[in-house]
C-alpha positions as CSV (number, residue, x, y, z in Angstrom):
1,X,-0.6,20.0,24.4
2,X,3.4,19.1,24.7
3,X,4.5,15.0,25.3
4,X,7.4,14.8,26.9
5,X,11.1,14.3,25.5
6,X,10.6,10.2,25.7
7,X,7.3,9.4,25.3
8,X,8.1,11.8,21.8
9,X,11.3,9.0,20.4
10,X,9.0,6.3,21.4
11,X,6.4,7.4,19.1
12,X,9.1,8.0,16.3
13,X,10.1,4.6,16.5
14,X,6.9,3.2,16.8
15,X,5.8,5.0,12.9
16,X,9.8,4.3,11.7
17,X,8.9,0.6,12.3
18,X,4.9,0.5,11.2
19,X,6.4,2.5,7.7
20,X,9.2,-0.1,7.3
21,X,6.6,-2.8,7.5
22,X,4.6,-1.1,5.0
23,X,6.5,-0.5,3.0
24,X,8.6,-4.4,3.0
25,X,4.4,-4.9,2.5
26,X,4.4,-3.1,-0.6
27,X,7.9,-4.1,-2.0
28,X,6.7,-7.7,-1.4
29,X,3.5,-6.8,-3.2
30,X,4.5,-5.2,-5.9
31,X,7.5,-8.1,-6.2
32,X,4.8,-10.6,-6.3
33,X,2.7,-9.2,-8.8
34,X,6.2,-8.5,-11.5
35,X,6.7,-12.4,-11.3
36,X,3.0,-13.2,-12.0
37,X,2.8,-11.1,-15.6
38,X,6.4,-12.3,-16.4
39,X,5.2,-15.5,-15.9
40,X,2.3,-15.0,-18.2
41,X,3.7,-12.9,-20.8
42,X,6.6,-16.1,-21.1
43,X,4.9,-19.0,-20.8
44,X,7.4,-22.4,-20.7
45,X,7.3,-25.0,-23.2
46,X,7.0,-28.3,-22.5
47,X,9.0,-30.4,-23.9
48,X,6.6,-33.7,-25.6
């Protein structure tokens, strides 16, 4: 089953956008977990 070139290009663009969104979300999740871990390791001291 062959796809016409225009449909193939649209599909490639759709997949590229989906991959970029997934990568951005994964990066944000890793960043959030890293920040939470830093806060647990170095709690801020409250002054009297």
